N, CA, C and O atoms as a CHARMM CRD file, in Angstrom:
* protein
*
  392
    1    1 MET  N    148.99700 139.05200  62.42100 PROA 1      0.00000
    2    1 MET  CA   149.56700 137.98900  63.21900 PROA 1      0.00000
    3    1 MET  C    150.88400 137.54500  62.58500 PROA 1      0.00000
    4    1 MET  O    150.95600 137.38100  61.36700 PROA 1      0.00000
    5    2 PRO  N    151.91800 137.35000  63.39100 PROA 2      0.00000
    6    2 PRO  CA   153.19900 136.93200  62.82100 PROA 2      0.00000
    7    2 PRO  C    153.13900 135.49600  62.32100 PROA 2      0.00000
    8    2 PRO  O    152.37000 134.68300  62.83400 PROA 2      0.00000
    9    3 ALA  N    153.94200 135.19200  61.33100 PROA 3      0.00000
   10    3 ALA  CA   154.04700 133.82400  60.84100 PROA 3      0.00000
   11    3 ALA  C    154.89300 132.98000  61.79200 PROA 3      0.00000
   12    3 ALA  O    154.69100 131.77100  61.91200 PROA 3      0.00000
   13    4 ILE  N    155.83500 133.62500  62.46000 PROA 4      0.00000
   14    4 ILE  CA   156.72500 132.93300  63.39100 PROA 4      0.00000
   15    4 ILE  C    156.92300 133.81300  64.62300 PROA 4      0.00000
   16    4 ILE  O    157.08100 135.03000  64.52400 PROA 4      0.00000
   17    5 ALA  N    156.91000 133.17000  65.77100 PROA 5      0.00000
   18    5 ALA  CA   157.22600 133.88200  67.00900 PROA 5      0.00000
   19    5 ALA  C    158.27500 133.08000  67.76200 PROA 5      0.00000
   20    5 ALA  O    158.30800 131.85100  67.70100 PROA 5      0.00000
   21    6 LEU  N    159.11300 133.78700  68.45600 PROA 6      0.00000
   22    6 LEU  CA   160.08200 133.15900  69.34900 PROA 6      0.00000
   23    6 LEU  C    159.74800 133.56300  70.77100 PROA 6      0.00000
   24    6 LEU  O    159.47000 134.72800  71.05300 PROA 6      0.00000
   25    7 VAL  N    159.77800 132.60700  71.64300 PROA 7      0.00000
   26    7 VAL  CA   159.71900 132.85800  73.07400 PROA 7      0.00000
   27    7 VAL  C    161.05300 132.35600  73.60900 PROA 7      0.00000
   28    7 VAL  O    161.40400 131.18900  73.43800 PROA 7      0.00000
   29    8 VAL  N    161.78500 133.24400  74.25400 PROA 8      0.00000
   30    8 VAL  CA   163.10300 132.87800  74.76200 PROA 8      0.00000
   31    8 VAL  C    163.10800 133.09800  76.26900 PROA 8      0.00000
   32    8 VAL  O    162.94900 134.22000  76.74800 PROA 8      0.00000
   33    9 GLU  N    163.29200 132.01300  77.00200 PROA 9      0.00000
   34    9 GLU  CA   163.36700 132.07600  78.45900 PROA 9      0.00000
   35    9 GLU  C    164.83800 132.14000  78.84500 PROA 9      0.00000
   36    9 GLU  O    165.62300 131.26500  78.48100 PROA 9      0.00000
   37   10 ILE  N    165.20100 133.17800  79.58200 PROA 10     0.00000
   38   10 ILE  CA   166.60400 133.38300  79.94600 PROA 10     0.00000
   39   10 ILE  C    166.72400 133.50700  81.45800 PROA 10     0.00000
   40   10 ILE  O    165.97000 134.23200  82.10600 PROA 10     0.00000
   41   11 ARG  N    167.68000 132.78900  81.99100 PROA 11     0.00000
   42   11 ARG  CA   168.04900 132.94600  83.40500 PROA 11     0.00000
   43   11 ARG  C    169.47900 133.46000  83.41000 PROA 11     0.00000
   44   11 ARG  O    170.38700 132.81800  82.88100 PROA 11     0.00000
   45   12 THR  N    169.66800 134.62600  84.01500 PROA 12     0.00000
   46   12 THR  CA   171.01500 135.19800  84.07200 PROA 12     0.00000
   47   12 THR  C    171.77900 134.62500  85.26600 PROA 12     0.00000
   48   12 THR  O    171.19400 134.07300  86.19800 PROA 12     0.00000
   49   13 GLN  N    173.07700 134.77300  85.20800 PROA 13     0.00000
   50   13 GLN  CA   173.89200 134.42900  86.36400 PROA 13     0.00000
   51   13 GLN  C    173.46300 135.34000  87.51300 PROA 13     0.00000
   52   13 GLN  O    173.05800 136.47600  87.26400 PROA 13     0.00000
   53   14 PRO  N    173.53600 134.88100  88.75400 PROA 14     0.00000
   54   14 PRO  CA   173.13000 135.72300  89.88200 PROA 14     0.00000
   55   14 PRO  C    173.80800 137.09800  89.84200 PROA 14     0.00000
   56   14 PRO  O    175.02500 137.20700  89.69000 PROA 14     0.00000
   57   15 GLY  N    173.00200 138.12000  89.98200 PROA 15     0.00000
   58   15 GLY  CA   173.50600 139.49200  90.00400 PROA 15     0.00000
   59   15 GLY  C    173.82000 140.09200  88.64300 PROA 15     0.00000
   60   15 GLY  O    174.30600 141.22100  88.57600 PROA 15     0.00000
   61   16 GLN  N    173.55900 139.37200  87.55000 PROA 16     0.00000
   62   16 GLN  CA   173.90100 139.85300  86.20800 PROA 16     0.00000
   63   16 GLN  C    172.70700 140.38700  85.41700 PROA 16     0.00000
   64   16 GLN  O    172.88300 140.86400  84.29600 PROA 16     0.00000
   65   17 ARG  N    171.50100 140.31700  85.97400 PROA 17     0.00000
   66   17 ARG  CA   170.33800 140.68700  85.17100 PROA 17     0.00000
   67   17 ARG  C    170.40500 142.13600  84.69200 PROA 17     0.00000
   68   17 ARG  O    170.08300 142.39600  83.53300 PROA 17     0.00000
   69   18 ASP  N    170.80100 143.07300  85.51800 PROA 18     0.00000
   70   18 ASP  CA   170.82500 144.48100  85.10300 PROA 18     0.00000
   71   18 ASP  C    171.81500 144.72600  83.97400 PROA 18     0.00000
   72   18 ASP  O    171.50100 145.44100  83.02200 PROA 18     0.00000
   73   19 ALA  N    173.00100 144.14600  84.06500 PROA 19     0.00000
   74   19 ALA  CA   174.00000 144.29800  83.00100 PROA 19     0.00000
   75   19 ALA  C    173.50800 143.63100  81.71800 PROA 19     0.00000
   76   19 ALA  O    173.65200 144.18500  80.62800 PROA 19     0.00000
   77   20 PHE  N    172.92800 142.43800  81.85500 PROA 20     0.00000
   78   20 PHE  CA   172.38600 141.74800  80.69300 PROA 20     0.00000
   79   20 PHE  C    171.26400 142.56400  80.06700 PROA 20     0.00000
   80   20 PHE  O    171.20600 142.70900  78.84600 PROA 20     0.00000
   81   21 LEU  N    170.38400 143.09100  80.88700 PROA 21     0.00000
   82   21 LEU  CA   169.25300 143.87000  80.40100 PROA 21     0.00000
   83   21 LEU  C    169.70400 145.11600  79.64600 PROA 21     0.00000
   84   21 LEU  O    169.09800 145.47300  78.63500 PROA 21     0.00000
   85   22 ALA  N    170.73300 145.76800  80.10700 PROA 22     0.00000
   86   22 ALA  CA   171.25900 146.94900  79.40900 PROA 22     0.00000
   87   22 ALA  C    171.74900 146.56700  78.01300 PROA 22     0.00000
   88   22 ALA  O    171.46500 147.26700  77.04000 PROA 22     0.00000
   89   23 ARG  N    172.47900 145.46700  77.91400 PROA 23     0.00000
   90   23 ARG  CA   172.98200 145.02700  76.60100 PROA 23     0.00000
   91   23 ARG  C    171.84500 144.52700  75.72200 PROA 23     0.00000
   92   23 ARG  O    171.85200 144.75900  74.51300 PROA 23     0.00000
   93   24 LEU  N    170.87500 143.85000  76.30900 PROA 24     0.00000
   94   24 LEU  CA   169.71800 143.36700  75.56200 PROA 24     0.00000
   95   24 LEU  C    168.90800 144.53200  74.98800 PROA 24     0.00000
   96   24 LEU  O    168.43100 144.44600  73.85700 PROA 24     0.00000
   97   25 ARG  N    168.75000 145.58100  75.72400 PROA 25     0.00000
   98   25 ARG  CA   168.00900 146.75400  75.22100 PROA 25     0.00000
   99   25 ARG  C    168.72600 147.37800  74.02500 PROA 25     0.00000
  100   25 ARG  O    168.06800 147.83900  73.09200 PROA 25     0.00000
  101   26 GLN  N    170.04600 147.40200  74.03000 PROA 26     0.00000
  102   26 GLN  CA   170.80000 147.88500  72.86600 PROA 26     0.00000
  103   26 GLN  C    170.53700 146.99300  71.66000 PROA 26     0.00000
  104   26 GLN  O    170.32200 147.47500  70.54800 PROA 26     0.00000
  105   27 HSD  N    170.55800 145.69200  71.89800 PROA 27     0.00000
  106   27 HSD  CA   170.30500 144.73200  70.81900 PROA 27     0.00000
  107   27 HSD  C    168.89600 144.90900  70.26100 PROA 27     0.00000
  108   27 HSD  O    168.71000 144.93200  69.04400 PROA 27     0.00000
  109   28 ARG  N    167.92000 145.03300  71.12400 PROA 28     0.00000
  110   28 ARG  CA   166.53300 145.21800  70.70200 PROA 28     0.00000
  111   28 ARG  C    166.39300 146.44200  69.80300 PROA 28     0.00000
  112   28 ARG  O    165.71200 146.38400  68.77800 PROA 28     0.00000
  113   29 ALA  N    167.02800 147.54000  70.17700 PROA 29     0.00000
  114   29 ALA  CA   166.96300 148.76000  69.37700 PROA 29     0.00000
  115   29 ALA  C    167.52600 148.52700  67.97600 PROA 29     0.00000
  116   29 ALA  O    166.95800 149.01400  66.99800 PROA 29     0.00000
  117   30 LYS  N    168.62400 147.79400  67.86400 PROA 30     0.00000
  118   30 LYS  CA   169.20700 147.50200  66.55000 PROA 30     0.00000
  119   30 LYS  C    168.29100 146.61700  65.72100 PROA 30     0.00000
  120   30 LYS  O    168.13300 146.83500  64.52000 PROA 30     0.00000
  121   31 VAL  N    167.69100 145.62200  66.35400 PROA 31     0.00000
  122   31 VAL  CA   166.76700 144.74100  65.63600 PROA 31     0.00000
  123   31 VAL  C    165.60600 145.54700  65.07400 PROA 31     0.00000
  124   31 VAL  O    165.28900 145.43400  63.89000 PROA 31     0.00000
  125   32 LEU  N    164.97300 146.35400  65.90900 PROA 32     0.00000
  126   32 LEU  CA   163.79800 147.10800  65.46100 PROA 32     0.00000
  127   32 LEU  C    164.15500 148.15200  64.40300 PROA 32     0.00000
  128   32 LEU  O    163.33400 148.45500  63.53700 PROA 32     0.00000
  129   33 ALA  N    165.36000 148.70200  64.46100 PROA 33     0.00000
  130   33 ALA  CA   165.78500 149.70800  63.48600 PROA 33     0.00000
  131   33 ALA  C    166.21200 149.11100  62.14900 PROA 33     0.00000
  132   33 ALA  O    166.11300 149.77200  61.11500 PROA 33     0.00000
  133   34 ASN  N    166.68500 147.86400  62.16300 PROA 34     0.00000
  134   34 ASN  CA   167.31300 147.29700  60.96700 PROA 34     0.00000
  135   34 ASN  C    166.59700 146.10300  60.34700 PROA 34     0.00000
  136   34 ASN  O    166.98700 145.64200  59.27500 PROA 34     0.00000
  137   35 GLU  N    165.57200 145.60200  60.99500 PROA 35     0.00000
  138   35 GLU  CA   164.92700 144.39400  60.49800 PROA 35     0.00000
  139   35 GLU  C    163.43300 144.64300  60.24900 PROA 35     0.00000
  140   35 GLU  O    162.62000 144.49300  61.16200 PROA 35     0.00000
  141   36 PRO  N    163.07500 145.02000  59.03000 PROA 36     0.00000
  142   36 PRO  CA   161.66000 145.27400  58.73900 PROA 36     0.00000
  143   36 PRO  C    160.78100 144.03900  58.89700 PROA 36     0.00000
  144   36 PRO  O    159.56700 144.16600  59.06000 PROA 36     0.00000
  145   37 GLY  N    161.37500 142.84400  58.85200 PROA 37     0.00000
  146   37 GLY  CA   160.61000 141.61700  59.04000 PROA 37     0.00000
  147   37 GLY  C    160.32600 141.28300  60.48900 PROA 37     0.00000
  148   37 GLY  O    159.59100 140.33700  60.77400 PROA 37     0.00000
  149   38 CYS  N    160.89800 142.04800  61.41200 PROA 38     0.00000
  150   38 CYS  CA   160.61100 141.85900  62.84000 PROA 38     0.00000
  151   38 CYS  C    159.39400 142.70200  63.18800 PROA 38     0.00000
  152   38 CYS  O    159.43300 143.93000  63.11100 PROA 38     0.00000
  153   39 ARG  N    158.33900 142.04800  63.56300 PROA 39     0.00000
  154   39 ARG  CA   157.07500 142.74000  63.86900 PROA 39     0.00000
  155   39 ARG  C    156.91400 143.09300  65.33900 PROA 39     0.00000
  156   39 ARG  O    155.97300 143.79300  65.71100 PROA 39     0.00000
  157   40 GLY  N    157.80800 142.62300  66.15800 PROA 40     0.00000
  158   40 GLY  CA   157.72900 142.95100  67.58000 PROA 40     0.00000
  159   40 GLY  C    158.85400 142.29500  68.35000 PROA 40     0.00000
  160   40 GLY  O    159.32100 141.21400  67.99000 PROA 40     0.00000
  161   41 PHE  N    159.28300 142.95100  69.40800 PROA 41     0.00000
  162   41 PHE  CA   160.36900 142.43900  70.24500 PROA 41     0.00000
  163   41 PHE  C    160.11300 142.97800  71.64800 PROA 41     0.00000
  164   41 PHE  O    160.38600 144.14200  71.94100 PROA 41     0.00000
  165   42 GLU  N    159.59100 142.12500  72.49600 PROA 42     0.00000
  166   42 GLU  CA   159.24900 142.52400  73.85900 PROA 42     0.00000
  167   42 GLU  C    160.16700 141.84700  74.86200 PROA 42     0.00000
  168   42 GLU  O    160.50700 140.67300  74.71800 PROA 42     0.00000
  169   43 ILE  N    160.56300 142.59800  75.87300 PROA 43     0.00000
  170   43 ILE  CA   161.36200 142.08300  76.98100 PROA 43     0.00000
  171   43 ILE  C    160.46200 142.06600  78.20400 PROA 43     0.00000
  172   43 ILE  O    159.95700 143.10700  78.62500 PROA 43     0.00000
  173   44 LEU  N    160.26300 140.88400  78.77300 PROA 44     0.00000
  174   44 LEU  CA   159.37200 140.71000  79.91800 PROA 44     0.00000
  175   44 LEU  C    160.18300 140.26100  81.12000 PROA 44     0.00000
  176   44 LEU  O    160.92300 139.28000  81.04200 PROA 44     0.00000
  177   45 LEU  N    160.05000 140.97600  82.23400 PROA 45     0.00000
  178   45 LEU  CA   160.77900 140.62900  83.45000 PROA 45     0.00000
  179   45 LEU  C    159.90900 139.74400  84.33300 PROA 45     0.00000
  180   45 LEU  O    158.73800 140.04400  84.56600 PROA 45     0.00000
  181   46 ALA  N    160.48200 138.66700  84.81600 PROA 46     0.00000
  182   46 ALA  CA   159.77600 137.75700  85.71400 PROA 46     0.00000
  183   46 ALA  C    159.72800 138.38000  87.10100 PROA 46     0.00000
  184   46 ALA  O    160.76900 138.58500  87.72500 PROA 46     0.00000
  185   47 GLU  N    158.54500 138.67900  87.58300 PROA 47     0.00000
  186   47 GLU  CA   158.40300 139.37100  88.86600 PROA 47     0.00000
  187   47 GLU  C    158.85200 138.52700  90.04800 PROA 47     0.00000
  188   47 GLU  O    159.39300 139.06300  91.01500 PROA 47     0.00000
  189   48 GLU  N    158.64100 137.23700  89.98900 PROA 48     0.00000
  190   48 GLU  CA   158.94200 136.38000  91.12800 PROA 48     0.00000
  191   48 GLU  C    160.29800 135.69000  91.02700 PROA 48     0.00000
  192   48 GLU  O    160.69100 134.95600  91.93400 PROA 48     0.00000
  193   49 GLU  N    161.01000 135.92000  89.93400 PROA 49     0.00000
  194   49 GLU  CA   162.32900 135.31000  89.74700 PROA 49     0.00000
  195   49 GLU  C    163.30000 136.41000  89.30000 PROA 49     0.00000
  196   49 GLU  O    163.35900 136.73000  88.11300 PROA 49     0.00000
  197   50 PRO  N    164.04400 136.97800  90.21800 PROA 50     0.00000
  198   50 PRO  CA   164.86000 138.15900  89.89900 PROA 50     0.00000
  199   50 PRO  C    165.95000 137.95300  88.85400 PROA 50     0.00000
  200   50 PRO  O    166.43900 138.93300  88.29100 PROA 50     0.00000
  201   51 ASP  N    166.34100 136.72700  88.57900 PROA 51     0.00000
  202   51 ASP  CA   167.38000 136.48400  87.57900 PROA 51     0.00000
  203   51 ASP  C    166.80400 135.96000  86.26800 PROA 51     0.00000
  204   51 ASP  O    167.54400 135.45400  85.42300 PROA 51     0.00000
  205   52 SER  N    165.48300 136.07900  86.09200 PROA 52     0.00000
  206   52 SER  CA   164.83800 135.52800  84.90000 PROA 52     0.00000
  207   52 SER  C    164.11400 136.58700  84.10100 PROA 52     0.00000
  208   52 SER  O    163.59100 137.55900  84.64500 PROA 52     0.00000
  209   53 LEU  N    164.09500 136.37100  82.78200 PROA 53     0.00000
  210   53 LEU  CA   163.31400 137.21600  81.89600 PROA 53     0.00000
  211   53 LEU  C    162.90600 136.40000  80.68700 PROA 53     0.00000
  212   53 LEU  O    163.45300 135.32900  80.42400 PROA 53     0.00000
  213   54 VAL  N    161.93500 136.92400  79.95900 PROA 54     0.00000
  214   54 VAL  CA   161.40000 136.24900  78.79100 PROA 54     0.00000
  215   54 VAL  C    161.39100 137.24600  77.63800 PROA 54     0.00000
  216   54 VAL  O    161.02800 138.40900  77.81500 PROA 54     0.00000
  217   55 LEU  N    161.79100 136.78400  76.46400 PROA 55     0.00000
  218   55 LEU  CA   161.70200 137.59600  75.25600 PROA 55     0.00000
  219   55 LEU  C    160.56400 137.05200  74.40700 PROA 55     0.00000
  220   55 LEU  O    160.37800 135.84000  74.29400 PROA 55     0.00000
  221   56 TYR  N    159.81600 137.95100  73.82200 PROA 56     0.00000
  222   56 TYR  CA   158.81700 137.57400  72.82100 PROA 56     0.00000
  223   56 TYR  C    159.18000 138.33200  71.55700 PROA 56     0.00000
  224   56 TYR  O    159.16300 139.56200  71.53700 PROA 56     0.00000
  225   57 GLU  N    159.51000 137.59100  70.49700 PROA 57     0.00000
  226   57 GLU  CA   159.89500 138.19100  69.22900 PROA 57     0.00000
  227   57 GLU  C    158.96900 137.65300  68.14500 PROA 57     0.00000
  228   57 GLU  O    158.71800 136.45000  68.08700 PROA 57     0.00000
  229   58 ALA  N    158.46000 138.53200  67.28800 PROA 58     0.00000
  230   58 ALA  CA   157.56600 138.12600  66.20600 PROA 58     0.00000
  231   58 ALA  C    158.18700 138.49800  64.86700 PROA 58     0.00000
  232   58 ALA  O    158.68500 139.60900  64.68700 PROA 58     0.00000
  233   59 TYR  N    158.15100 137.54600  63.92300 PROA 59     0.00000
  234   59 TYR  CA   158.73500 137.73700  62.59700 PROA 59     0.00000
  235   59 TYR  C    157.69800 137.40900  61.52800 PROA 59     0.00000
  236   59 TYR  O    156.85200 136.53400  61.71100 PROA 59     0.00000
  237   60 GLN  N    157.78000 138.12300  60.41300 PROA 60     0.00000
  238   60 GLN  CA   156.77700 137.94000  59.36500 PROA 60     0.00000
  239   60 GLN  C    156.89400 136.60000  58.65600 PROA 60     0.00000
  240   60 GLN  O    155.89100 136.07600  58.17200 PROA 60     0.00000
  241   61 ASP  N    158.11100 136.02300  58.58200 PROA 61     0.00000
  242   61 ASP  CA   158.28800 134.74500  57.89800 PROA 61     0.00000
  243   61 ASP  C    159.64700 134.15300  58.25200 PROA 61     0.00000
  244   61 ASP  O    160.42900 134.74800  58.99300 PROA 61     0.00000
  245   62 GLU  N    159.91100 132.96100  57.70200 PROA 62     0.00000
  246   62 GLU  CA   161.16300 132.26900  57.97500 PROA 62     0.00000
  247   62 GLU  C    162.37900 133.07500  57.53100 PROA 62     0.00000
  248   62 GLU  O    163.40300 133.08900  58.21400 PROA 62     0.00000
  249   63 GLN  N    162.26400 133.74200  56.39100 PROA 63     0.00000
  250   63 GLN  CA   163.38800 134.53600  55.88700 PROA 63     0.00000
  251   63 GLN  C    163.74700 135.65500  56.87200 PROA 63     0.00000
  252   63 GLN  O    164.92700 135.91900  57.10600 PROA 63     0.00000
  253   64 ALA  N    162.75800 136.29500  57.43400 PROA 64     0.00000
  254   64 ALA  CA   163.02500 137.36400  58.40400 PROA 64     0.00000
  255   64 ALA  C    163.75700 136.81500  59.62800 PROA 64     0.00000
  256   64 ALA  O    164.66100 137.46000  60.15900 PROA 64     0.00000
  257   65 LEU  N    163.36600 135.63400  60.06800 PROA 65     0.00000
  258   65 LEU  CA   164.05100 135.01800  61.20500 PROA 65     0.00000
  259   65 LEU  C    165.47600 134.62000  60.83500 PROA 65     0.00000
  260   65 LEU  O    166.39400 134.80000  61.63500 PROA 65     0.00000
  261   66 GLU  N    165.66700 134.09000  59.65000 PROA 66     0.00000
  262   66 GLU  CA   167.02000 133.73300  59.19500 PROA 66     0.00000
  263   66 GLU  C    167.91200 134.96600  59.11100 PROA 66     0.00000
  264   66 GLU  O    169.08100 134.91500  59.49200 PROA 66     0.00000
  265   67 GLU  N    167.36400 136.07200  58.61300 PROA 67     0.00000
  266   67 GLU  CA   168.13300 137.32100  58.53600 PROA 67     0.00000
  267   67 GLU  C    168.49700 137.81600  59.93600 PROA 67     0.00000
  268   67 GLU  O    169.59900 138.31600  60.16100 PROA 67     0.00000
  269   68 HSD  N    167.57400 137.67100  60.85500 PROA 68     0.00000
  270   68 HSD  CA   167.85100 138.05700  62.24400 PROA 68     0.00000
  271   68 HSD  C    169.01100 137.23700  62.79900 PROA 68     0.00000
  272   68 HSD  O    169.96300 137.78800  63.35400 PROA 68     0.00000
  273   69 ASP  N    168.92400 135.90800  62.64400 PROA 69     0.00000
  274   69 ASP  CA   169.95800 135.02800  63.17900 PROA 69     0.00000
  275   69 ASP  C    171.32700 135.27200  62.54200 PROA 69     0.00000
  276   69 ASP  O    172.35500 135.03900  63.17800 PROA 69     0.00000
  277   70 ALA  N    171.34800 135.73900  61.29200 PROA 70     0.00000
  278   70 ALA  CA   172.60600 135.96200  60.57800 PROA 70     0.00000
  279   70 ALA  C    173.18500 137.36400  60.77900 PROA 70     0.00000
  280   70 ALA  O    174.32200 137.62000  60.38200 PROA 70     0.00000
  281   71 ALA  N    172.43100 138.26100  61.38100 PROA 71     0.00000
  282   71 ALA  CA   172.88500 139.65100  61.53300 PROA 71     0.00000
  283   71 ALA  C    174.14500 139.72400  62.40500 PROA 71     0.00000
  284   71 ALA  O    174.20800 139.07500  63.44900 PROA 71     0.00000
  285   72 PRO  N    175.13600 140.50000  61.99300 PROA 72     0.00000
  286   72 PRO  CA   176.37000 140.59100  62.78200 PROA 72     0.00000
  287   72 PRO  C    176.14200 141.14200  64.18100 PROA 72     0.00000
  288   72 PRO  O    176.84100 140.74900  65.11400 PROA 72     0.00000
  289   73 TYR  N    175.18200 142.04100  64.34900 PROA 73     0.00000
  290   73 TYR  CA   174.92100 142.58000  65.68700 PROA 73     0.00000
  291   73 TYR  C    174.27300 141.52500  66.59200 PROA 73     0.00000
  292   73 TYR  O    174.40500 141.60400  67.81300 PROA 73     0.00000
  293   74 PHE  N    173.57200 140.53300  66.00900 PROA 74     0.00000
  294   74 PHE  CA   173.03900 139.42700  66.80900 PROA 74     0.00000
  295   74 PHE  C    174.18600 138.56900  67.32400 PROA 74     0.00000
  296   74 PHE  O    174.20200 138.18200  68.49300 PROA 74     0.00000
  297   75 GLN  N    175.13800 138.27400  66.45800 PROA 75     0.00000
  298   75 GLN  CA   176.29400 137.48400  66.87400 PROA 75     0.00000
  299   75 GLN  C    177.09200 138.22300  67.96100 PROA 75     0.00000
  300   75 GLN  O    177.55600 137.60600  68.92000 PROA 75     0.00000
  301   76 ALA  N    177.25000 139.53800  67.80800 PROA 76     0.00000
  302   76 ALA  CA   177.96800 140.33100  68.81400 PROA 76     0.00000
  303   76 ALA  C    177.23200 140.31300  70.15300 PROA 76     0.00000
  304   76 ALA  O    177.86000 140.18700  71.20400 PROA 76     0.00000
  305   77 TYR  N    175.91100 140.43900  70.11900 PROA 77     0.00000
  306   77 TYR  CA   175.10400 140.38200  71.34900 PROA 77     0.00000
  307   77 TYR  C    175.29600 139.03300  72.04400 PROA 77     0.00000
  308   77 TYR  O    175.47900 138.98300  73.26000 PROA 77     0.00000
  309   78 ARG  N    175.25600 137.94300  71.27900 PROA 78     0.00000
  310   78 ARG  CA   175.41800 136.60600  71.86900 PROA 78     0.00000
  311   78 ARG  C    176.79500 136.47100  72.52300 PROA 78     0.00000
  312   78 ARG  O    176.91400 135.93400  73.62500 PROA 78     0.00000
  313   79 GLU  N    177.82600 136.95700  71.84500 PROA 79     0.00000
  314   79 GLU  CA   179.17700 136.88600  72.40700 PROA 79     0.00000
  315   79 GLU  C    179.30900 137.76100  73.65600 PROA 79     0.00000
  316   79 GLU  O    179.89700 137.34400  74.65400 PROA 79     0.00000
  317   80 ASP  N    178.76000 138.97500  73.59300 PROA 80     0.00000
  318   80 ASP  CA   178.86500 139.91600  74.71500 PROA 80     0.00000
  319   80 ASP  C    178.15100 139.42000  75.96700 PROA 80     0.00000
  320   80 ASP  O    178.56600 139.73800  77.08100 PROA 80     0.00000
  321   81 THR  N    177.08900 138.65100  75.79800 PROA 81     0.00000
  322   81 THR  CA   176.26400 138.25500  76.94100 PROA 81     0.00000
  323   81 THR  C    176.46900 136.81300  77.38100 PROA 81     0.00000
  324   81 THR  O    175.87000 136.39100  78.37000 PROA 81     0.00000
  325   82 ALA  N    177.28500 136.05400  76.68700 PROA 82     0.00000
  326   82 ALA  CA   177.43900 134.62000  76.97900 PROA 82     0.00000
  327   82 ALA  C    177.77500 134.35200  78.45000 PROA 82     0.00000
  328   82 ALA  O    177.19000 133.45700  79.06000 PROA 82     0.00000
  329   83 ALA  N    178.69100 135.10100  79.01200 PROA 83     0.00000
  330   83 ALA  CA   179.10100 134.86400  80.39800 PROA 83     0.00000
  331   83 ALA  C    178.05100 135.31700  81.41500 PROA 83     0.00000
  332   83 ALA  O    178.11900 134.93700  82.58400 PROA 83     0.00000
  333   84 MET  N    177.09300 136.11700  80.98500 PROA 84     0.00000
  334   84 MET  CA   176.04800 136.60700  81.88700 PROA 84     0.00000
  335   84 MET  C    174.88100 135.63700  82.02900 PROA 84     0.00000
  336   84 MET  O    174.04900 135.79600  82.92200 PROA 84     0.00000
  337   85 ILE  N    174.81300 134.63200  81.15700 PROA 85     0.00000
  338   85 ILE  CA   173.63900 133.77500  81.07400 PROA 85     0.00000
  339   85 ILE  C    173.90300 132.40700  81.68900 PROA 85     0.00000
  340   85 ILE  O    174.88200 131.73800  81.35900 PROA 85     0.00000
  341   86 ALA  N    173.00500 132.00300  82.59500 PROA 86     0.00000
  342   86 ALA  CA   173.07900 130.66800  83.18700 PROA 86     0.00000
  343   86 ALA  C    172.36100 129.65900  82.30100 PROA 86     0.00000
  344   86 ALA  O    172.81700 128.52500  82.15300 PROA 86     0.00000
  345   87 SER  N    171.22700 130.06900  81.70400 PROA 87     0.00000
  346   87 SER  CA   170.50500 129.17100  80.80400 PROA 87     0.00000
  347   87 SER  C    169.64500 129.98800  79.84600 PROA 87     0.00000
  348   87 SER  O    169.22200 131.10600  80.13800 PROA 87     0.00000
  349   88 ARG  N    169.40700 129.37400  78.68600 PROA 88     0.00000
  350   88 ARG  CA   168.56700 129.99800  77.66500 PROA 88     0.00000
  351   88 ARG  C    167.76200 128.88700  77.00600 PROA 88     0.00000
  352   88 ARG  O    168.30900 127.85000  76.63300 PROA 88     0.00000
  353   89 ARG  N    166.46900 129.11000  76.86500 PROA 89     0.00000
  354   89 ARG  CA   165.60200 128.15800  76.17700 PROA 89     0.00000
  355   89 ARG  C    164.84800 128.91100  75.09600 PROA 89     0.00000
  356   89 ARG  O    164.09700 129.84300  75.38600 PROA 89     0.00000
  357   90 ARG  N    165.04700 128.51100  73.85900 PROA 90     0.00000
  358   90 ARG  CA   164.43200 129.17200  72.70400 PROA 90     0.00000
  359   90 ARG  C    163.30200 128.28400  72.17200 PROA 90     0.00000
  360   90 ARG  O    163.52700 127.12400  71.82400 PROA 90     0.00000
  361   91 ILE  N    162.10000 128.83400  72.11400 PROA 91     0.00000
  362   91 ILE  CA   160.92900 128.08100  71.67400 PROA 91     0.00000
  363   91 ILE  C    160.38400 128.73600  70.40800 PROA 91     0.00000
  364   91 ILE  O    159.94400 129.88600  70.43500 PROA 91     0.00000
  365   92 LEU  N    160.41800 128.00600  69.31200 PROA 92     0.00000
  366   92 LEU  CA   159.88700 128.49000  68.04200 PROA 92     0.00000
  367   92 LEU  C    158.39400 128.18600  68.00200 PROA 92     0.00000
  368   92 LEU  O    157.98100 127.05100  68.24000 PROA 92     0.00000
  369   93 CYS  N    157.58600 129.19700  67.70100 PROA 93     0.00000
  370   93 CYS  CA   156.12400 129.03900  67.73000 PROA 93     0.00000
  371   93 CYS  C    155.50600 129.51700  66.42400 PROA 93     0.00000
  372   93 CYS  O    156.03000 130.40300  65.74900 PROA 93     0.00000
  373   94 ARG  N    154.37200 128.90100  66.08800 PROA 94     0.00000
  374   94 ARG  CA   153.57200 129.31800  64.93600 PROA 94     0.00000
  375   94 ARG  C    152.12800 129.45200  65.38700 PROA 94     0.00000
  376   94 ARG  O    151.69000 128.71900  66.27300 PROA 94     0.00000
  377   95 PRO  N    151.38100 130.37200  64.79600 PROA 95     0.00000
  378   95 PRO  CA   149.97900 130.53400  65.17400 PROA 95     0.00000
  379   95 PRO  C    149.17000 129.28700  64.87300 PROA 95     0.00000
  380   95 PRO  O    149.40200 128.61900  63.86500 PROA 95     0.00000
  381   96 ALA  N    148.23200 128.97400  65.73600 PROA 96     0.00000
  382   96 ALA  CA   147.39000 127.80800  65.54800 PROA 96     0.00000
  383   96 ALA  C    145.93800 128.20300  65.27300 PROA 96     0.00000
  384   96 ALA  O    145.06100 127.34000  65.23600 PROA 96     0.00000
  385   97 ASN  N    145.67800 129.49000  65.08200 PROA 97     0.00000
  386   97 ASN  CA   144.28800 129.92300  64.90700 PROA 97     0.00000
  387   97 ASN  C    143.81500 129.90300  63.47000 PROA 97     0.00000
  388   97 ASN  O    142.71500 130.37700  63.18800 PROA 97     0.00000
  389   98 GLU  N    144.58400 129.38500  62.57200 PROA 98     0.00000
  390   98 GLU  CA   144.16800 129.38600  61.15900 PROA 98     0.00000
  391   98 GLU  C    143.39100 128.14500  60.83000 PROA 98     0.00000
  392   98 GLU  O    142.95900 127.97100  59.69100 PROA 98     0.00000
């Protein structure tokens, strides 16, 4: 079980989901290839909302999340996709089953 999980709700600008998704998939590949502290990175498409998607990211600890946030490719992804996004909500989660 991850020590930290992120749930990120994203609504793209109308008609931008496919372009955003292509760039997001590139970002996901870099995260999984370069961040051993990332235990999972899932992209979920909202079936009933064509401009919405949800990310589920799991990290082993706070340091892994800090390294993710500081990675230059993360900053590039944020800059590349800024105009494609209408809203983003980032929810930091911790397991409650302990």
